[in-house]
C-alpha positions in Angstrom: 13.3 152.3 6.1 13.8 155.0 3.1 14.8 154.1 -0.3 17.7 156.0 -0.4 17.6 155.8 -4.4 14.9 158.4 -4.2 17.2 161.0 -2.9 19.5 163.4 -5.1 22.5 165.5 -3.6 22.9 169.0 -4.9 26.1 170.6 -4.6 26.1 174.7 -4.8 29.3 176.1 -6.0 31.7 173.7 -4.6 35.3 175.1 -5.0 37.4 171.9 -3.9 37.5 169.0 -6.4 38.5 166.7 -3.8 35.4 167.5 -2.1 33.2 166.7 -5.0 35.2 163.3 -5.4 34.6 162.7 -1.7 30.7 163.2 -1.9 30.7 160.9 -4.6 32.1 158.2 -2.6 29.8 158.7 0.5 26.8 158.4 -2.3 27.9 155.2 -3.5 28.4 154.1 -0.3 24.7 154.5 0.7 23.2 153.8 -2.9 22.7 157.1 -4.0 23.4 158.1 -7.5 21.7 161.4 -8.2 24.4 164.1 -8.1 23.6 167.7 -9.1 26.1 170.2 -9.4 25.7 174.1 -9.4 28.2 176.0 -11.1 30.8 173.9 -9.6 34.7 173.5 -9.9 36.4 171.0 -12.5 34.5 167.8 -11.5 37.3 166.0 -13.7 40.0 167.2 -11.9 42.8 164.6 -10.8 41.8 165.5 -6.9 38.2 164.7 -7.8 38.9 161.4 -9.5 41.3 160.5 -6.6 39.0 161.0 -3.7 35.9 159.4 -5.6 38.0 156.1 -5.7 35.4 153.4 -6.5 32.8 155.8 -7.4 34.5 157.5 -10.4 31.1 156.7 -12.2 29.2 159.5 -10.3 31.6 162.3 -11.4 30.4 161.5 -15.2 26.9 160.9 -14.1 26.5 164.6 -12.2 24.5 166.8 -14.0 25.3 170.5 -14.2 23.5 173.6 -13.3 23.5 177.4 -13.6 21.1 177.9 -10.7 19.7 176.1 -7.8 16.0 176.6 -9.1 16.9 175.0 -12.2 18.9 172.1 -10.2 15.9 171.0 -8.1 12.9 171.9 -10.7 11.6 168.2 -10.7 12.0 167.5 -7.1 8.9 166.9 -4.6 10.8 168.0 -1.4 14.3 170.1 -0.9 16.4 170.4 2.2 19.0 173.0 2.6 21.7 172.0 5.0 23.1 175.2 6.9 24.3 175.7 10.4 23.1 179.3 10.4 19.6 180.4 11.3 17.6 183.5 10.9 14.1 185.3 10.3 14.2 185.1 6.6 15.9 181.3 6.3 12.8 179.6 7.9 12.2 176.9 10.6 15.4 175.2 11.1 15.1 171.4 12.0 18.0 168.9 13.5 18.7 166.8 10.5 17.0 163.6 12.5 14.0 165.3 12.5 13.7 165.4 8.5 13.5 161.5 8.2 10.1 161.3 9.4 8.9 164.1 7.4 10.2 162.2 4.3 8.5 158.7 5.0 4.9 160.7 4.7 5.8 161.4 1.3 4.3 159.2 -1.9 6.5 156.4 -3.1 7.2 158.5 -6.4 8.6 161.7 -4.6 11.9 162.7 -5.0 14.1 164.6 -2.5 16.8 166.9 -2.8 19.3 167.4 -0.2 20.8 170.9 -1.1 24.4 171.6 0.3 26.2 175.0 0.2 30.1 176.4 -0.5 33.1 175.1 1.5 33.4 178.6 2.9 30.1 180.3 3.4 27.6 177.7 3.0 24.1 178.5 1.2 23.1 182.1 1.2 19.6 183.2 2.6 18.1 183.4 -1.0 19.2 180.0 -1.5 17.7 178.3 1.4 14.6 180.3 0.8 14.4 178.2 -2.5 14.2 175.0 -0.7 11.0 173.4 1.1 12.8 172.9 4.5 16.2 173.6 6.3 17.9 171.5 8.4 21.3 171.6 10.4 23.5 168.9 11.9 23.9 169.8 15.6 27.3 169.5 16.7 29.2 171.0 20.0 31.5 173.5 18.3 34.3 173.1 21.0 38.2 173.9 20.7 37.4 177.0 18.9 35.5 175.2 16.1 32.4 177.2 14.6 30.6 174.0 14.3 30.4 173.5 10.8 31.5 170.3 8.9 33.5 169.8 5.7 31.3 169.2 2.8 31.7 165.7 2.3 31.3 165.0 5.9 27.8 166.7 6.0 27.1 164.7 3.2 28.2 161.5 4.8 26.3 162.6 8.2 23.1 163.4 6.3 23.1 160.3 4.4 23.2 158.1 7.6 20.7 160.1 9.3 18.2 159.2 6.2 19.6 155.6 6.2 18.8 154.9 9.9 15.2 153.0 10.9 13.9 154.9 13.6 10.7 153.8 15.9 8.4 157.1 15.9 4.4 157.6 15.5 3.7 157.9 11.9 2.4 161.0 11.1 -0.7 160.8 9.0 0.4 160.0 5.3 -0.1 162.4 2.3 -2.7 161.3 0.0 -0.9 158.8 -2.1 -3.8 159.2 -4.9 -2.7 162.8 -5.8 1.2 163.7 -6.3 3.0 166.5 -4.6 4.1 169.4 -6.7 7.5 169.6 -8.1 9.6 172.6 -7.1 8.6 174.1 -10.6 4.9 174.0 -9.5 5.5 175.5 -6.0 7.6 178.4 -8.1 5.1 179.3 -10.3 2.3 179.6 -7.5 5.1 181.9 -5.6 5.7 184.2 -8.7 2.1 184.4 -9.4 0.9 185.7 -5.6 4.5 187.8 -5.6 2.9 189.7 -8.3 -0.5 190.2 -7.1 0.6 191.4 -3.1 2.7 194.0 -5.1 -0.1 195.1 -7.0 -2.3 195.3 -4.1 0.3 196.9 -2.1 0.5 194.3 0.3 4.1 193.2 0.7 6.8 195.8 2.0 8.5 196.7 -1.4 11.9 197.3 0.6 11.7 193.8 1.6 9.3 191.4 -0.3 11.8 188.4 0.7 10.0 188.5 4.3 6.2 187.9 2.9 8.0 185.3 0.3 9.8 183.6 3.2 6.6 183.1 5.3 4.5 182.0 2.2 7.6 179.1 1.4 7.2 178.0 5.2 3.7 177.8 5.5 3.2 175.8 2.1 6.3 173.7 3.4 4.0 172.7 6.7 1.2 172.5 4.9 2.3 170.3 1.9 -0.6 170.8 -0.5 -0.7 168.1 -3.2 -0.9 169.1 -7.1 -4.5 169.7 -7.2 -4.9 171.6 -4.0 -1.8 174.1 -5.7 -3.6 174.3 -8.7 -6.8 175.1 -7.3 -4.9 178.2 -5.3 -3.1 179.2 -8.3 -6.6 179.3 -9.7 -7.6 181.7 -7.3 -4.7 183.8 -7.5 -4.9 184.3 -11.1 -8.8 185.0 -10.6 -7.6 187.8 -7.8 -5.0 189.0 -10.3 -7.9 189.4 -12.7 -10.0 191.0 -10.7 -7.5 193.8 -9.8 -6.1 194.5 -12.8 -7.8 197.7 -13.4 -7.4 199.0 -10.1 -5.8 202.2 -9.5 -3.6 200.8 -6.6 -3.5 201.6 -2.9 -3.5 204.8 -1.4 -0.2 205.7 0.4 -0.3 208.5 3.3 
């Protein structure tokens, strides 16, 4: 069974104080205490306090962040919860498929569950910042678009993470070498972006296409910190080698 204390719940720009309170209540029921809020409404609004019930302490303990990147900087794995799919939003897993991936992480790993705005969810750019994307399958009958209330989505997700399942365990990640944090991966992404722009490889009008594919590749490969640093070293050396290159000829 997964230790839920390794999870952080990240809410991006929640606009309803009651939802923040209800999320705190849900987290407390599953033993999750790490709440991170990105540009939220007033977390101490009476509605938030009311819906938190006996989990009011989590309202005060929640950390505030200006950007999603800052909120997930120290996390090993981040899962964006979204109902929308698209070429730029990466591979979309059913939420039940995420738990087996988490069981292969080293014990010290931290996992972020990222939820979006009540009205429009997470943007494509925000989903791209996460290592994985998942959805809660719904039928969408009676005119519903198949989306859940924010607090409902958190409850279902935490429940799925807590369920004991029987499945064939994939090969575990090398426990000796820790996995990179979000910040480590972003550092590599920034280096690669500069390099591919310098050599004219990526489409300058749609650089997010290449970046999205590379993020997806890294999420599947799950290099440890030593392997990621090796990649950073290679990219750094390549960047030095093409520093004086006049650029790719066009036309």
